[in-house]
C-alpha positions as a LaTeX table, in Angstrom:
\begin{tabular}{lrrr}
\hline
Residue & $x$ (\AA) & $y$ (\AA) & $z$ (\AA) \\
\hline
Met1 & $-0.18$ & 0.00 & 0.07 \\
Ile2 & 1.11 & 3.70 & $-0.73$ \\
Ile3 & $-0.12$ & 6.87 & 1.21 \\
Arg4 & 0.29 & 10.01 & $-0.64$ \\
Ile5 & $-1.06$ & 13.37 & $-1.66$ \\
Ala6 & $-3.59$ & 13.16 & $-4.27$ \\
Lys7 & $-2.10$ & 14.45 & $-7.65$ \\
Asn8 & $-4.92$ & 15.09 & $-10.00$ \\
Gln9 & $-8.53$ & 15.54 & $-10.59$ \\
Lys10 & $-9.08$ & 11.94 & $-11.26$ \\
Glu11 & $-7.76$ & 10.79 & $-8.00$ \\
Ile12 & $-9.81$ & 13.84 & $-6.32$ \\
Phe13 & $-12.94$ & 12.43 & $-8.20$ \\
Ser14 & $-12.01$ & 8.86 & $-6.80$ \\
Leu15 & $-11.53$ & 9.66 & $-3.38$ \\
Leu16 & $-14.88$ & 11.77 & $-3.30$ \\
Lys17 & $-16.54$ & 8.61 & $-4.66$ \\
Leu18 & $-15.07$ & 6.65 & $-1.43$ \\
Arg19 & $-16.34$ & 9.30 & 1.05 \\
Arg20 & $-19.93$ & 9.55 & $-0.59$ \\
Leu21 & $-19.97$ & 5.77 & $-0.13$ \\
Val22 & $-18.83$ & 5.99 & 3.43 \\
Phe23 & $-20.67$ & 9.11 & 4.49 \\
Ile24 & $-23.65$ & 9.24 & 2.24 \\
Asn25 & $-24.64$ & 5.69 & 1.58 \\
Gln26 & $-23.50$ & 4.06 & 4.88 \\
Gln27 & $-23.49$ & 6.70 & 7.62 \\
Lys28 & $-26.77$ & 8.58 & 5.77 \\
Val29 & $-24.98$ & 12.18 & 6.21 \\
Asp30 & $-26.89$ & 14.79 & 4.03 \\
Val31 & $-25.57$ & 14.90 & 0.32 \\
Asn32 & $-25.69$ & 18.69 & 0.61 \\
Ile33 & $-23.05$ & 18.92 & 3.36 \\
Glu34 & $-20.52$ & 16.21 & 2.52 \\
Gln35 & $-18.52$ & 18.21 & 0.30 \\
Asp36 & $-17.81$ & 21.71 & 1.71 \\
Asp37 & $-15.73$ & 24.77 & 0.78 \\
Asp38 & $-12.92$ & 23.07 & 2.82 \\
Asp39 & $-12.42$ & 20.64 & $-0.07$ \\
Ile40 & $-11.07$ & 23.53 & $-2.05$ \\
Glu41 & $-8.29$ & 24.49 & 0.04 \\
Ala42 & $-7.40$ & 21.18 & 1.70 \\
Ile43 & $-4.63$ & 18.77 & 1.11 \\
His44 & $-6.02$ & 15.40 & 0.34 \\
Phe45 & $-4.35$ & 12.10 & 1.13 \\
Ile46 & $-4.94$ & 8.83 & $-0.09$ \\
Val47 & $-4.25$ & 5.22 & 0.47 \\
Leu48 & $-3.86$ & 3.23 & $-2.62$ \\
Asp49 & $-4.00$ & $-0.63$ & $-2.89$ \\
Gln50 & $-2.73$ & $-0.99$ & $-6.46$ \\
Asp51 & $-4.43$ & 1.57 & $-8.29$ \\
Lys52 & $-7.40$ & 1.57 & $-6.00$ \\
Ile53 & $-8.01$ & 4.40 & $-3.45$ \\
Ile54 & $-8.98$ & 2.51 & $-0.27$ \\
Gly55 & $-8.55$ & 5.24 & 2.35 \\
Thr56 & $-8.61$ & 9.07 & 2.33 \\
Cys57 & $-8.64$ & 12.14 & 4.48 \\
Arg58 & $-7.93$ & 15.69 & 4.08 \\
Leu59 & $-5.81$ & 18.66 & 6.26 \\
Val60 & $-7.12$ & 22.08 & 6.33 \\
Ile61 & $-3.93$ & 24.17 & 7.68 \\
Asn62 & $-4.46$ & 27.20 & 9.11 \\
Gln63 & $-1.22$ & 28.76 & 10.44 \\
Glu64 & 0.22 & 26.37 & 13.06 \\
Lys65 & $-2.65$ & 24.24 & 13.39 \\
Ala66 & $-4.45$ & 22.02 & 11.05 \\
Lys67 & $-7.85$ & 20.09 & 11.07 \\
Leu68 & $-7.93$ & 16.79 & 9.90 \\
Gly69 & $-11.58$ & 15.55 & 8.50 \\
Arg70 & $-13.32$ & 13.37 & 6.17 \\
Met71 & $-11.07$ & 10.59 & 7.16 \\
Val72 & $-12.19$ & 6.99 & 5.65 \\
Val73 & $-11.11$ & 3.68 & 5.02 \\
Ser74 & $-13.07$ & 1.14 & 2.63 \\
Glu75 & $-14.97$ & $-1.12$ & 4.76 \\
Glu76 & $-13.12$ & $-4.22$ & 3.68 \\
Tyr77 & $-9.98$ & $-2.88$ & 4.43 \\
Arg78 & $-10.69$ & $-1.57$ & 8.04 \\
His79 & $-9.14$ & $-3.12$ & 11.10 \\
Arg80 & $-5.71$ & $-3.50$ & 9.41 \\
Asn81 & $-4.00$ & $-0.20$ & 11.07 \\
Ile82 & $-4.57$ & 1.53 & 7.47 \\
Gly83 & $-6.14$ & 4.48 & 9.41 \\
Ser84 & $-3.22$ & 4.73 & 12.06 \\
Ser85 & $-1.01$ & 4.68 & 8.96 \\
Leu86 & $-2.84$ & 7.56 & 7.38 \\
Leu87 & $-2.85$ & 9.55 & 10.23 \\
Lys88 & 0.73 & 9.15 & 11.07 \\
Phe89 & 1.35 & 10.22 & 7.40 \\
Cys90 & $-0.67$ & 13.29 & 7.74 \\
Glu91 & 1.01 & 14.16 & 10.92 \\
Asp92 & 4.41 & 13.68 & 9.51 \\
Tyr93 & 3.34 & 16.27 & 6.72 \\
Ala94 & 1.86 & 18.58 & 9.21 \\
Leu95 & 5.15 & 18.41 & 11.22 \\
Glu96 & 7.23 & 18.90 & 7.84 \\
Asn97 & 5.40 & 22.26 & 7.41 \\
Asn98 & 5.78 & 23.55 & 10.98 \\
Ile99 & 2.29 & 22.65 & 12.07 \\
Glu100 & 2.20 & 22.53 & 15.85 \\
Lys101 & $-1.57$ & 21.04 & 16.43 \\
Ile102 & $-3.74$ & 18.92 & 14.61 \\
Ile103 & $-7.26$ & 19.04 & 15.54 \\
Val104 & $-10.17$ & 16.44 & 14.78 \\
Ala105 & $-14.30$ & 16.54 & 14.94 \\
Ala106 & $-14.08$ & 12.47 & 15.90 \\
Gln107 & $-17.25$ & 10.82 & 15.54 \\
Leu108 & $-17.83$ & 8.88 & 19.16 \\
Glu109 & $-17.72$ & 5.95 & 17.19 \\
Ala110 & $-14.13$ & 6.78 & 16.14 \\
Leu111 & $-13.10$ & 8.33 & 19.38 \\
Asp112 & $-11.15$ & 5.37 & 20.68 \\
Phe113 & $-9.02$ & 5.15 & 17.51 \\
Tyr114 & $-7.97$ & 8.82 & 17.97 \\
Leu115 & $-7.27$ & 8.20 & 21.64 \\
Lys116 & $-5.09$ & 5.43 & 20.60 \\
Asn117 & $-3.19$ & 7.54 & 18.26 \\
Gly118 & $-2.38$ & 10.02 & 20.95 \\
Tyr119 & $-5.15$ & 12.45 & 20.47 \\
Leu120 & $-6.81$ & 13.96 & 23.60 \\
Val121 & $-10.44$ & 15.17 & 24.00 \\
Asn122 & $-11.11$ & 18.70 & 24.21 \\
Ser123 & $-14.77$ & 19.28 & 24.06 \\
Gln124 & $-18.21$ & 18.19 & 25.12 \\
Val125 & $-20.49$ & 15.90 & 22.90 \\
Phe126 & $-21.69$ & 17.91 & 20.16 \\
Tyr127 & $-23.74$ & 16.82 & 16.83 \\
Glu128 & $-22.63$ & 17.43 & 13.41 \\
Ala129 & $-24.64$ & 15.94 & 10.18 \\
Asn130 & $-26.88$ & 14.25 & 12.96 \\
Ile131 & $-23.75$ & 12.15 & 14.47 \\
Ala132 & $-22.36$ & 12.69 & 17.85 \\
His133 & $-18.81$ & 13.87 & 17.69 \\
Arg134 & $-16.24$ & 15.21 & 20.27 \\
Met135 & $-13.23$ & 17.53 & 19.30 \\
Val136 & $-9.94$ & 16.03 & 19.86 \\
Glu137 & $-6.18$ & 17.55 & 19.57 \\
Lys138 & $-2.76$ & 16.42 & 19.22 \\
Phe139 & 0.39 & 18.60 & 19.72 \\
Leu140 & 2.98 & 17.62 & 17.44 \\
Lys141 & 5.80 & 19.63 & 18.71 \\
\hline
\end{tabular}
């Protein structure tokens, strides 16, 4: 498997297709809010198995912090540490670009994943797209 930044419109289209499958089809997120203005300025990361995109997330950088979001791994590839590898790749990228902190609006279902990867909870429960979340953060420096 290879993890890297999406290189072209074809890869962006493919990663958006994966996000639609997970967020809209599986989690029933409203189609009108899955894509937003952050997609334009975000750095999109992909995980490839051969030529197939099996994971993705985005990083929106704002001075010394970044917001990681829209993280998904294809259902058939889950529980293989792909998400942790993708997260580490994004953290390394952020560090190389002088980012001090990453924040994530973590779905409660994924909260343990972020905690196991060194993130700390810094909010009460809130709802986004009718799904319970908590903000988590990790200081990289």
